[in-house]
N, CA, C and O atoms as a Tinker XYZ file with bonds, in Angstrom:
   500  protein
     1  N     50.780000   70.406000   61.950000    73     2
     2  CA    51.396000   69.811000   61.292000    64     1     3
     3  C     50.098000   70.866000   60.157000    63     2     4     5
     4  O     48.931000   71.089000   60.475000    81     3
     5  N     50.739000   71.297000   58.958000    73     3     6
     6  CA    50.038000   72.157000   57.988000    64     5     7
     7  C     49.750000   71.564000   56.899000    63     6     8     9
     8  O     50.627000   71.133000   56.150000    81     7
     9  N     47.905000   71.411000   56.551000    73     7    10
    10  CA    47.750000   70.795000   55.321000    64     9    11
    11  C     47.304000   71.893000   54.350000    63    10    12    13
    12  O     46.550000   72.788000   54.730000    81    11
    13  N     47.704000   71.835000   53.273000    73    11    14
    14  CA    47.097000   72.994000   51.702000    64    13    15
    15  C     46.352000   72.010000   51.025000    63    14    16    17
    16  O     46.635000   70.815000   50.949000    81    15
    17  N     45.452000   72.547000   50.572000    73    15    18
    18  CA    44.685000   71.920000   49.555000    64    17    19
    19  C     44.239000   72.778000   48.489000    63    18    20    21
    20  O     43.479000   73.714000   48.734000    81    19
    21  N     44.678000   72.519000   47.252000    73    19    22
    22  CA    44.643000   73.579000   46.041000    64    21    23
    23  C     43.512000   73.347000   45.280000    63    22    24    25
    24  O     43.111000   72.201000   45.077000    81    23
    25  N     42.869000   74.489000   44.767000    73    23    26
    26  CA    41.394000   73.823000   43.789000    64    25    27
    27  C     41.731000   75.496000   42.817000    63    26    28    29
    28  O     42.276000   76.596000   42.903000    81    27
    29  N     40.840000   74.511000   41.838000    73    27    30
    30  CA    40.129000   75.854000   41.044000    64    29    31
    31  C     40.931000   75.478000   39.672000    63    30    32    33
    32  O     40.530000   75.943000   38.604000    81    31
    33  N     41.813000   74.820000   39.714000    73    31    34
    34  CA    42.668000   74.890000   38.053000    64    33    35
    35  C     41.614000   74.451000   37.113000    63    34    36    37
    36  O     40.411000   74.364000   37.359000    81    35
    37  N     42.319000   74.143000   35.829000    73    35    38
    38  CA    41.673000   73.916000   34.543000    64    37    39
    39  C     42.038000   74.162000   33.441000    63    38    40    41
    40  O     43.236000   74.066000   33.176000    81    39
    41  N     41.066000   74.568000   32.430000    73    39    42
    42  CA    41.372000   74.610000   30.799000    64    41    43
    43  C     41.112000   75.861000   30.452000    63    42    44    45
    44  O     39.944000   76.203000   30.636000    81    43
    45  N     41.944000   76.774000   29.939000    73    43    46
    46  CA    41.538000   78.095000   29.783000    64    45    47
    47  C     42.445000   77.751000   28.273000    63    46    48    49
    48  O     43.186000   76.826000   27.941000    81    47
    49  N     41.878000   79.212000   27.472000    73    47    50
    50  CA    42.547000   79.584000   26.159000    64    49    51
    51  C     43.380000   80.906000   26.845000    63    50    52    53
    52  O     43.337000   81.465000   27.941000    81    51
    53  N     44.168000   81.095000   25.582000    73    51    54
    54  CA    45.206000   82.192000   26.005000    64    53    55
    55  C     44.294000   83.634000   26.035000    63    54    56    57
    56  O     43.486000   83.836000   25.129000    81    55
    57  N     44.436000   84.412000   26.900000    73    55    58
    58  CA    43.844000   85.670000   27.632000    64    57    59
    59  C     42.790000   85.173000   28.496000    63    58    60    61
    60  O     42.470000   86.033000   29.317000    81    59
    61  N     42.219000   84.229000   28.591000    73    59    62
    62  CA    41.385000   83.746000   29.510000    64    61    63
    63  C     41.915000   83.838000   30.941000    63    62    64    65
    64  O     43.131000   83.755000   31.114000    81    63
    65  N     41.052000   84.011000   32.026000    73    63    66
    66  CA    41.541000   84.292000   33.782000    64    65    67
    67  C     40.576000   82.676000   34.379000    63    66    68    69
    68  O     39.558000   82.050000   34.080000    81    67
    69  N     41.803000   82.609000   35.447000    73    67    70
    70  CA    41.468000   81.066000   36.400000    64    69    71
    71  C     41.659000   81.956000   37.377000    63    70    72    73
    72  O     42.082000   83.108000   37.280000    81    71
    73  N     41.125000   81.001000   38.897000    73    71    74
    74  CA    41.517000   81.481000   40.067000    64    73    75
    75  C     41.803000   80.307000   41.096000    63    74    76    77
    76  O     40.867000   79.716000   41.635000    81    75
    77  N     42.888000   80.048000   41.303000    73    75    78
    78  CA    43.162000   79.026000   42.486000    64    77    79
    79  C     43.043000   79.490000   43.668000    63    78    80    81
    80  O     43.223000   80.659000   44.010000    81    79
    81  N     42.643000   78.315000   44.539000    73    79    82
    82  CA    42.298000   78.457000   45.518000    64    81    83
    83  C     43.257000   77.774000   46.642000    63    82    84    85
    84  O     43.645000   76.656000   46.303000    81    83
    85  N     43.630000   78.137000   47.674000    73    83    86
    86  CA    44.489000   77.235000   48.745000    64    85    87
    87  C     44.045000   77.280000   50.005000    63    86    88    89
    88  O     44.128000   78.330000   50.642000    81    87
    89  N     43.485000   76.090000   50.572000    73    87    90
    90  CA    43.074000   75.803000   52.110000    64    89    91
    91  C     43.912000   75.660000   52.479000    63    90    92    93
    92  O     44.697000   74.884000   51.933000    81    91
    93  N     44.339000   76.562000   54.017000    73    91    94
    94  CA    45.193000   75.720000   54.607000    64    93    95
    95  C     44.258000   75.693000   56.251000    63    94    96    97
    96  O     43.494000   76.475000   56.816000    81    95
    97  N     44.720000   74.606000   56.500000    73    95    98
    98  CA    44.376000   74.031000   57.899000    64    97    99
    99  C     45.494000   73.303000   58.773000    63    98   100   101
   100  O     46.565000   72.839000   58.382000    81    99
   101  N     44.956000   73.329000   60.071000    73    99   102
   102  CA    46.219000   72.207000   60.987000    64   101   103
   103  C     47.076000   73.060000   61.677000    63   102   104   105
   104  O     48.116000   72.579000   62.127000    81   103
   105  N     46.819000   74.280000   61.846000    73   103   106
   106  CA    47.447000   75.178000   62.619000    64   105   107
   107  C     46.742000   76.416000   62.457000    63   106   108   109
   108  O     45.978000   76.736000   61.546000    81   107
   109  N     47.175000   77.199000   63.667000    73   107   110
   110  CA    46.609000   78.560000   63.564000    64   109   111
   111  C     47.895000   79.734000   62.895000    63   110   112   113
   112  O     48.945000   79.949000   63.500000    81   111
   113  N     47.577000   80.311000   61.718000    73   111   114
   114  CA    48.720000   80.928000   61.239000    64   113   115
   115  C     48.890000   81.996000   61.759000    63   114   116   117
   116  O     47.919000   82.699000   62.038000    81   115
   117  N     49.924000   82.313000   61.970000    73   115   118
   118  CA    50.459000   83.826000   62.412000    64   117   119
   119  C     50.996000   84.767000   61.479000    63   118   120   121
   120  O     50.899000   84.255000   60.363000    81   119
   121  N     51.570000   86.017000   61.401000    73   119   122
   122  CA    51.992000   87.306000   60.769000    64   121   123
   123  C     53.471000   86.497000   60.335000    63   122   124   125
   124  O     54.134000   86.924000   59.389000    81   123
   125  N     53.869000   85.395000   61.060000    73   123   126
   126  CA    55.524000   84.674000   60.462000    64   125   127
   127  C     55.486000   84.073000   59.978000    63   126   128   129
   128  O     56.549000   83.457000   59.907000    81   127
   129  N     54.279000   83.499000   59.063000    73   127   130
   130  CA    54.352000   82.794000   58.333000    64   129   131
   131  C     53.944000   83.092000   56.424000    63   130   132   133
   132  O     52.826000   83.358000   55.981000    81   131
   133  N     54.749000   82.995000   55.918000    73   131   134
   134  CA    55.144000   83.409000   54.321000    64   133   135
   135  C     54.091000   81.973000   53.446000    63   134   136   137
   136  O     54.388000   80.795000   53.648000    81   135
   137  N     53.114000   82.305000   52.683000    73   135   138
   138  CA    52.685000   81.315000   51.707000    64   137   139
   139  C     52.816000   82.058000   50.285000    63   138   140   141
   140  O     52.743000   83.212000   49.864000    81   139
   141  N     53.040000   80.813000   49.792000    73   139   142
   142  CA    53.587000   81.243000   48.219000    64   141   143
   143  C     53.083000   80.358000   47.076000    63   142   144   145
   144  O     52.339000   79.507000   47.564000    81   143
   145  N     53.211000   80.192000   45.514000    73   143   146
   146  CA    52.633000   79.721000   44.816000    64   145   147
   147  C     53.626000   79.407000   44.012000    63   146   148   149
   148  O     54.414000   80.320000   43.765000    81   147
   149  N     53.843000   78.231000   43.464000    73   147   150
   150  CA    54.680000   77.714000   42.756000    64   149   151
   151  C     54.259000   76.782000   41.362000    63   150   152   153
   152  O     53.158000   76.231000   41.319000    81   151
   153  N     54.975000   76.695000   40.539000    73   151   154
   154  CA    54.761000   76.036000   39.277000    64   153   155
   155  C     55.669000   74.984000   38.782000    63   154   156   157
   156  O     56.893000   75.097000   38.850000    81   155
   157  N     55.139000   74.086000   38.346000    73   155   158
   158  CA    56.096000   73.245000   37.013000    64   157   159
   159  C     55.527000   72.694000   36.099000    63   158   160   161
   160  O     54.502000   72.015000   36.160000    81   159
   161  N     56.062000   72.913000   35.334000    73   159   162
   162  CA    56.119000   72.543000   33.849000    64   161   163
   163  C     56.526000   71.225000   33.397000    63   162   164   165
   164  O     57.614000   70.964000   33.910000    81   163
   165  N     56.077000   70.204000   32.588000    73   163   166
   166  CA    56.680000   68.885000   32.370000    64   165   167
   167  C     58.137000   69.489000   31.675000    63   166   168   169
   168  O     58.388000   70.280000   30.765000    81   167
   169  N     59.109000   68.499000   32.815000    73   167   170
   170  CA    60.211000   68.591000   31.885000    64   169   171
   171  C     60.883000   69.818000   32.685000    63   170   172   173
   172  O     62.098000   69.987000   32.784000    81   171
   173  N     60.176000   70.407000   33.079000    73   171   174
   174  CA    61.211000   71.688000   34.277000    64   173   175
   175  C     61.243000   71.695000   35.426000    63   174   176   177
   176  O     60.515000   70.947000   36.078000    81   175
   177  N     62.266000   72.709000   36.099000    73   175   178
   178  CA    61.959000   72.783000   37.413000    64   177   179
   179  C     60.865000   73.489000   38.277000    63   178   180   181
   180  O     60.356000   74.525000   37.850000    81   179
   181  N     60.465000   72.930000   39.550000    73   179   182
   182  CA    59.631000   74.137000   40.077000    64   181   183
   183  C     60.329000   75.186000   40.072000    63   182   184   185
   184  O     61.554000   75.304000   40.083000    81   183
   185  N     59.107000   76.351000   40.044000    73   183   186
   186  CA    59.569000   78.095000   39.910000    64   185   187
   187  C     58.336000   78.512000   40.520000    63   186   188   189
   188  O     57.184000   78.077000   40.516000    81   187
   189  N     59.001000   79.609000   41.114000    73   187   190
   190  CA    58.157000   80.586000   41.785000    64   189   191
   191  C     57.394000   81.254000   41.019000    63   190   192   193
   192  O     57.843000   81.696000   39.962000    81   191
   193  N     56.047000   81.470000   41.406000    73   191   194
   194  CA    55.473000   82.309000   41.026000    64   193   195
   195  C     54.861000   83.743000   41.855000    63   194   196   197
   196  O     54.918000   84.865000   41.351000    81   195
   197  N     54.259000   83.440000   43.255000    73   195   198
   198  CA    54.019000   84.621000   43.874000    64   197   199
   199  C     53.990000   84.480000   45.188000    63   198   200   201
   200  O     53.541000   83.395000   45.561000    81   199
   201  N     54.405000   85.408000   46.223000    73   199   202
   202  CA    54.173000   84.657000   47.964000    64   201   203
   203  C     53.537000   86.018000   48.545000    63   202   204   205
   204  O     53.609000   87.021000   47.835000    81   203
   205  N     53.012000   86.081000   49.614000    73   203   206
   206  CA    52.460000   86.546000   50.273000    64   205   207
   207  C     52.672000   86.700000   51.730000    63   206   208   209
   208  O     53.009000   85.542000   51.977000    81   207
   209  N     52.719000   87.396000   53.025000    73   207   210
   210  CA    52.782000   87.092000   54.106000    64   209   211
   211  C     51.176000   86.973000   54.833000    63   210   212   213
   212  O     50.155000   87.451000   54.337000    81   211
   213  N     51.264000   86.214000   56.118000    73   211   214
   214  CA    49.880000   85.939000   56.178000    64   213   215
   215  C     49.039000   86.777000   57.028000    63   214   216   217
   216  O     47.850000   86.623000   57.308000    81   215
   217  N     50.060000   87.921000   57.483000    73   215   218
   218  CA    49.560000   89.483000   57.661000    64   217   219
   219  C     49.950000   90.236000   56.894000    63   218   220   221
   220  O     50.632000   89.726000   56.005000    81   219
   221  N     49.754000   91.687000   56.824000    73   219   222
   222  CA    50.237000   92.548000   56.262000    64   221   223
   223  C     49.907000   92.723000   54.791000    63   222   224   225
   224  O     49.161000   91.849000   54.348000    81   223
   225  N     50.257000   93.562000   54.025000    73   223   226
   226  CA    50.077000   93.537000   52.800000    64   225   227
   227  C     51.457000   93.140000   51.804000    63   226   228   229
   228  O     51.178000   93.160000   50.605000    81   227
   229  N     52.607000   92.856000   52.060000    73   227   230
   230  CA    53.497000   92.298000   51.162000    64   229   231
   231  C     53.636000   91.301000   50.394000    63   230   232   233
   232  O     53.851000   90.213000   50.926000    81   231
   233  N     53.564000   91.379000   49.122000    73   231   234
   234  CA    53.540000   90.477000   48.238000    64   233   235
   235  C     54.879000   90.764000   47.437000    63   234   236   237
   236  O     55.525000   91.811000   47.475000    81   235
   237  N     55.172000   89.591000   46.684000    73   235   238
   238  CA    56.225000   89.322000   45.650000    64   237   239
   239  C     55.992000   88.421000   44.450000    63   238   240   241
   240  O     55.575000   87.303000   44.754000    81   239
   241  N     56.144000   88.622000   43.335000    73   239   242
   242  CA    55.906000   87.967000   42.126000    64   241   243
   243  C     57.038000   87.824000   41.140000    63   242   244   245
   244  O     57.816000   88.709000   40.784000    81   243
   245  N     56.997000   86.412000   40.711000    73   243   246
   246  CA    57.755000   86.151000   39.700000    64   245   247
   247  C     57.715000   87.337000   38.131000    63   246   248   249
   248  O     56.668000   87.709000   37.599000    81   247
   249  N     59.035000   87.703000   37.700000    73   247   250
   250  CA    58.915000   88.680000   36.518000    64   249   251
   251  C     57.944000   88.447000   35.031000    63   250   252   253
   252  O     57.435000   89.161000   34.168000    81   251
   253  N     58.059000   86.935000   35.364000    73   251   254
   254  CA    56.720000   86.384000   34.235000    64   253   255
   255  C     55.510000   86.311000   34.589000    63   254   256   257
   256  O     54.918000   85.697000   33.701000    81   255
   257  N     54.774000   86.617000   35.450000    73   255   258
   258  CA    53.316000   86.906000   35.853000    64   257   259
   259  C     53.234000   88.525000   36.795000    63   258   260   261
   260  O     52.239000   88.791000   37.469000    81   259
   261  N     54.299000   89.374000   36.703000    73   259   262
   262  CA    53.979000   90.134000   37.009000    64   261   263
   263  C     52.905000   91.308000   36.360000    63   262   264   265
   264  O     53.021000   91.557000   35.160000    81   263
   265  N     52.006000   91.927000   37.050000    73   263   266
   266  CA    51.162000   92.618000   36.261000    64   265   267
   267  C     49.922000   92.080000   35.544000    63   266   268   269
   268  O     49.152000   92.838000   34.953000    81   267
   269  N     49.692000   90.364000   35.625000    73   267   270
   270  CA    49.050000   89.343000   35.039000    64   269   271
   271  C     48.253000   88.544000   36.378000    63   270   272   273
   272  O     47.060000   88.247000   36.322000    81   271
   273  N     48.936000   88.321000   37.312000    73   271   274
   274  CA    48.744000   87.282000   38.659000    64   273   275
   275  C     48.314000   88.455000   39.841000    63   274   276   277
   276  O     48.631000   89.644000   39.814000    81   275
   277  N     47.718000   87.945000   40.599000    73   275   278
   278  CA    47.563000   88.791000   41.758000    64   277   279
   279  C     47.284000   87.664000   42.993000    63   278   280   281
   280  O     46.258000   86.990000   43.084000    81   279
   281  N     48.410000   87.619000   43.898000    73   279   282
   282  CA    48.211000   86.685000   45.183000    64   281   283
   283  C     47.646000   87.383000   45.905000    63   282   284   285
   284  O     48.041000   88.548000   45.929000    81   283
   285  N     46.161000   86.892000   47.055000    73   283   286
   286  CA    45.555000   86.915000   47.767000    64   285   287
   287  C     45.362000   86.076000   48.782000    63   286   288   289
   288  O     45.714000   84.906000   48.632000    81   287
   289  N     44.619000   86.605000   50.326000    73   287   290
   290  CA    44.613000   85.853000   51.099000    64   289   291
   291  C     43.390000   86.293000   51.616000    63   290   292   293
   292  O     42.978000   87.375000   51.196000    81   291
   293  N     42.635000   85.602000   52.548000    73   291   294
   294  CA    41.527000   85.756000   53.461000    64   293   295
   295  C     41.628000   84.942000   54.827000    63   294   296   297
   296  O     41.132000   83.826000   54.983000    81   295
   297  N     42.247000   85.560000   55.674000    73   295   298
   298  CA    42.512000   85.512000   56.922000    64   297   299
   299  C     41.696000   84.586000   57.826000    63   298   300   301
   300  O     42.121000   83.616000   58.454000    81   299
   301  N     40.396000   85.081000   57.776000    73   299   302
   302  CA    39.141000   84.375000   58.517000    64   301   303
   303  C     38.979000   83.237000   57.772000    63   302   304   305
   304  O     39.069000   82.380000   58.652000    81   303
   305  N     38.782000   82.589000   56.638000    73   303   306
   306  CA    38.744000   81.509000   56.248000    64   305   307
   307  C     40.160000   80.598000   56.296000    63   306   308   309
   308  O     40.262000   79.384000   56.476000    81   307
   309  N     41.178000   81.557000   56.082000    73   307   310
   310  CA    42.363000   80.433000   55.905000    64   309   311
   311  C     42.716000   80.190000   54.583000    63   310   312   313
   312  O     43.548000   79.331000   54.291000    81   311
   313  N     42.168000   80.857000   53.790000    73   311   314
   314  CA    42.461000   80.505000   52.221000    64   313   315
   315  C     43.175000   81.495000   51.770000    63   314   316   317
   316  O     43.097000   82.671000   52.125000    81   315
   317  N     43.992000   80.960000   50.858000    73   315   318
   318  CA    45.200000   81.903000   49.686000    64   317   319
   319  C     44.756000   81.645000   48.184000    63   318   320   321
   320  O     44.531000   80.528000   47.719000    81   319
   321  N     44.647000   83.101000   47.349000    73   319   322
   322  CA    44.096000   82.866000   46.039000    64   321   323
   323  C     45.145000   83.300000   45.295000    63   322   324   325
   324  O     46.112000   83.938000   45.712000    81   323
   325  N     44.916000   82.909000   44.085000    73   323   326
   326  CA    46.015000   83.004000   42.619000    64   325   327
   327  C     44.914000   83.738000   42.201000    63   326   328   329
   328  O     43.964000   82.971000   42.356000    81   327
   329  N     44.504000   84.793000   41.757000    73   327   330
   330  CA    43.973000   85.040000   40.128000    64   329   331
   331  C     45.040000   85.351000   39.298000    63   330   332   333
   332  O     46.027000   86.037000   39.566000    81   331
   333  N     44.698000   84.678000   38.069000    73   331   334
   334  CA    45.450000   84.781000   37.043000    64   333   335
   335  C     45.037000   85.288000   35.579000    63   334   336   337
   336  O     44.333000   84.574000   34.865000    81   335
   337  N     45.398000   86.275000   35.244000    73   335   338
   338  CA    44.507000   86.669000   34.156000    64   337   339
   339  C     45.622000   86.801000   33.030000    63   338   340   341
   340  O     46.833000   86.584000   33.069000    81   339
   341  N     44.864000   87.192000   32.114000    73   339   342
   342  CA    45.415000   87.333000   30.461000    64   341   343
   343  C     46.579000   86.011000   30.263000    63   342   344   345
   344  O     47.725000   86.179000   29.846000    81   343
   345  N     45.949000   84.608000   30.691000    73   343   346
   346  CA    47.215000   83.700000   30.767000    64   345   347
   347  C     47.154000   83.419000   29.325000    63   346   348   349
   348  O     46.300000   83.640000   28.467000    81   347
   349  N     48.696000   82.682000   29.309000    73   347   350
   350  CA    49.196000   82.477000   28.172000    64   349   351
   351  C     49.691000   80.939000   28.109000    63   350   352   353
   352  O     49.985000   80.595000   29.254000    81   351
   353  N     49.847000   80.114000   27.380000    73   351   354
   354  CA    50.355000   79.138000   26.746000    64   353   355
   355  C     51.623000   78.348000   27.641000    63   354   356   357
   356  O     51.860000   77.150000   27.793000    81   355
   357  N     52.182000   79.345000   28.054000    73   355   358
   358  CA    53.811000   78.759000   28.800000    64   357   359
   359  C     53.024000   79.076000   30.070000    63   358   360   361
   360  O     53.984000   79.051000   30.840000    81   359
   361  N     51.993000   79.353000   30.842000    73   359   362
   362  CA    51.350000   79.325000   31.992000    64   361   363
   363  C     51.197000   77.868000   32.335000    63   362   364   365
   364  O     51.488000   77.478000   33.466000    81   363
   365  N     50.779000   77.095000   31.463000    73   363   366
   366  CA    50.400000   75.884000   31.688000    64   365   367
   367  C     51.816000   74.967000   32.601000    63   366   368   369
   368  O     53.024000   74.906000   32.368000    81   367
   369  N     51.072000   74.447000   33.528000    73   367   370
   370  CA    51.884000   74.167000   34.346000    64   369   371
   371  C     50.625000   72.955000   35.658000    63   370   372   373
   372  O     49.420000   72.701000   35.649000    81   371
   373  N     51.858000   72.529000   36.624000    73   371   374
   374  CA    51.091000   72.082000   37.990000    64   373   375
   375  C     51.239000   73.314000   38.876000    63   374   376   377
   376  O     52.349000   73.843000   38.942000    81   375
   377  N     50.274000   73.784000   39.520000    73   375   378
   378  CA    50.396000   74.880000   40.273000    64   377   379
   379  C     50.112000   74.254000   41.979000    63   378   380   381
   380  O     49.155000   73.677000   42.493000    81   379
   381  N     51.225000   74.624000   42.411000    73   379   382
   382  CA    51.503000   74.235000   43.948000    64   381   383
   383  C     50.999000   75.289000   45.097000    63   382   384   385
   384  O     50.984000   76.455000   44.701000    81   383
   385  N     50.786000   75.183000   45.790000    73   383   386
   386  CA    50.667000   76.053000   47.466000    64   385   387
   387  C     51.431000   75.466000   48.121000    63   386   388   389
   388  O     51.648000   74.254000   48.093000    81   387
   389  N     52.089000   76.540000   49.006000    73   387   390
   390  CA    53.463000   76.609000   49.668000    64   389   391
   391  C     53.443000   77.201000   50.719000    63   390   392   393
   392  O     53.125000   78.390000   50.673000    81   391
   393  N     53.766000   76.603000   52.001000    73   391   394
   394  CA    53.631000   77.450000   53.120000    64   393   395
   395  C     55.206000   77.509000   54.104000    63   394   396   397
   396  O     55.846000   76.464000   53.988000    81   395
   397  N     55.671000   78.262000   54.752000    73   395   398
   398  CA    56.702000   78.316000   55.639000    64   397   399
   399  C     56.833000   79.201000   57.151000    63   398   400   401
   400  O     56.351000   80.325000   57.012000    81   399
   401  N     57.191000   79.033000   58.084000    73   399   402
   402  CA    57.330000   80.120000   58.691000    64   401   403
   403  C     58.152000   80.561000   58.754000    63   402   404   405
   404  O     59.121000   80.117000   59.370000    81   403
   405  N     58.109000   81.797000   58.044000    73   403   406
   406  CA    58.980000   83.058000   57.639000    64   405   407
   407  C     58.606000   84.380000   57.744000    63   406   408   409
   408  O     57.481000   84.785000   57.454000    81   407
   409  N     59.302000   84.912000   58.057000    73   407   410
   410  CA    58.766000   86.501000   57.234000    64   409   411
   411  C     59.353000   86.828000   56.055000    63   410   412   413
   412  O     58.936000   87.808000   55.438000    81   411
   413  N     60.549000   85.957000   55.498000    73   411   414
   414  CA    60.703000   86.359000   54.286000    64   413   415
   415  C     60.143000   85.972000   53.357000    63   414   416   417
   416  O     59.827000   84.790000   53.498000    81   415
   417  N     59.822000   86.432000   52.350000    73   415   418
   418  CA    59.001000   85.881000   50.856000    64   417   419
   419  C     60.078000   85.052000   50.066000    63   418   420   421
   420  O     60.599000   85.462000   49.028000    81   419
   421  N     60.311000   84.056000   50.556000    73   419   422
   422  CA    61.275000   83.109000   49.733000    64   421   423
   423  C     60.859000   82.962000   48.726000    63   422   424   425
   424  O     59.649000   83.188000   48.690000    81   423
   425  N     61.652000   82.427000   47.040000    73   423   426
   426  CA    60.711000   82.381000   46.125000    64   425   427
   427  C     61.765000   80.967000   45.196000    63   426   428   429
   428  O     61.824000   80.653000   44.007000    81   427
   429  N     62.472000   80.412000   46.473000    73   427   430
   430  CA    63.118000   79.109000   46.049000    64   429   431
   431  C     62.032000   77.941000   46.945000    63   430   432   433
   432  O     61.450000   78.228000   47.991000    81   431
   433  N     61.964000   76.819000   46.349000    73   431   434
   434  CA    61.288000   75.923000   46.829000    64   433   435
   435  C     61.597000   75.013000   47.978000    63   434   436   437
   436  O     60.809000   74.278000   48.574000    81   435
   437  N     63.295000   75.244000   48.256000    73   435   438
   438  CA    63.297000   74.168000   49.695000    64   437   439
   439  C     63.044000   75.118000   50.854000    63   438   440   441
   440  O     62.973000   74.704000   52.012000    81   439
   441  N     62.933000   76.167000   50.584000    73   439   442
   442  CA    62.692000   77.255000   51.947000    64   441   443
   443  C     61.230000   76.915000   52.183000    63   442   444   445
   444  O     60.807000   77.776000   52.955000    81   443
   445  N     60.470000   76.243000   51.941000    73   443   446
   446  CA    59.128000   76.299000   51.770000    64   445   447
   447  C     58.995000   75.084000   52.675000    63   446   448   449
   448  O     60.009000   74.397000   52.554000    81   447
   449  N     58.022000   74.495000   53.641000    73   447   450
   450  CA    57.871000   73.633000   54.470000    64   449   451
   451  C     57.007000   72.759000   54.313000    63   450   452   453
   452  O     57.409000   71.595000   54.335000    81   451
   453  N     55.976000   72.938000   54.165000    73   451   454
   454  CA    54.381000   72.649000   53.373000    64   453   455
   455  C     54.147000   72.695000   52.355000    63   454   456   457
   456  O     54.276000   73.808000   51.846000    81   455
   457  N     53.641000   71.479000   51.397000    73   455   458
   458  CA    53.036000   71.899000   50.383000    64   457   459
   459  C     51.512000   71.047000   49.968000    63   458   460   461
   460  O     51.129000   69.993000   50.477000    81   459
   461  N     50.964000   71.674000   49.136000    73   459   462
   462  CA    49.812000   71.129000   48.575000    64   461   463
   463  C     50.219000   70.045000   47.512000    63   462   464   465
   464  O     51.366000   70.084000   47.067000    81   463
   465  N     49.333000   69.070000   47.079000    73   463   466
   466  CA    49.218000   68.211000   45.774000    64   465   467
   467  C     49.038000   68.712000   44.263000    63   466   468   469
   468  O     49.039000   67.986000   43.268000    81   467
   469  N     48.895000   69.987000   44.293000    73   467   470
   470  CA    48.963000   70.600000   43.048000    64   469   471
   471  C     47.760000   70.408000   42.506000    63   470   472   473
   472  O     47.039000   69.457000   42.807000    81   471
   473  N     47.383000   71.540000   41.444000    73   471   474
   474  CA    46.490000   71.471000   40.639000    64   473   475
   475  C     46.517000   71.876000   39.343000    63   474   476   477
   476  O     46.681000   73.083000   39.165000    81   475
   477  N     46.373000   71.033000   38.202000    73   475   478
   478  CA    46.842000   71.291000   36.706000    64   477   479
   479  C     45.905000   72.720000   36.156000    63   478   480   481
   480  O     44.708000   72.882000   36.391000    81   479
   481  N     46.787000   73.667000   35.385000    73   479   482
   482  CA    46.347000   74.850000   34.471000    64   481   483
   483  C     46.975000   74.242000   33.386000    63   482   484   485
   484  O     48.147000   73.880000   33.284000    81   483
   485  N     45.743000   74.149000   32.315000    73   483   486
   486  CA    46.374000   74.150000   30.882000    64   485   487
   487  C     45.998000   75.079000   29.972000    63   486   488   489
   488  O     44.819000   75.057000   29.619000    81   487
   489  N     46.736000   75.905000   29.502000    73   487   490
   490  CA    46.110000   76.872000   28.418000    64   489   491
   491  C     46.405000   76.735000   27.102000    63   490   492   493
   492  O     47.549000   76.696000   26.649000    81   491
   493  N     45.223000   76.647000   26.369000    73   491   494
   494  CA    45.814000   76.491000   24.800000    64   493   495
   495  C     45.914000   77.945000   23.971000    63   494   496   497
   496  O     45.249000   78.960000   24.175000    81   495
   497  N     46.700000   77.773000   23.219000    73   495   498
   498  CA    46.711000   78.986000   22.238000    64   497   499
   499  C     45.482000   79.324000   21.226000    63   498   500
   500  O     45.550000   80.297000   20.475000    81   499
């Protein structure tokens, strides 16, 4: 079983930066795992933000965050991060960390097997 715990959310203003962290535990991750960040705003569906493989350099981003957000990981610490720069009010959402045993960087929530509880990010104008 995989356990994911997010942290680092909070309040910010437009243009600010925040870094989200996801602590992964419960198993030994391998190169066959994809780690993702998703977000869900009130009244909207959960949407893809970014994904990274547990090993290697391949990443994938939603067009809405490309150039502003960076996903990274620290294998030794079993951590995945989402650095969010130039925040906008439309980035306000609950952000979720997700994992799945796959080499494909899926962008749909249904493809991910494990989820954290989420962390709130609120950006004011």
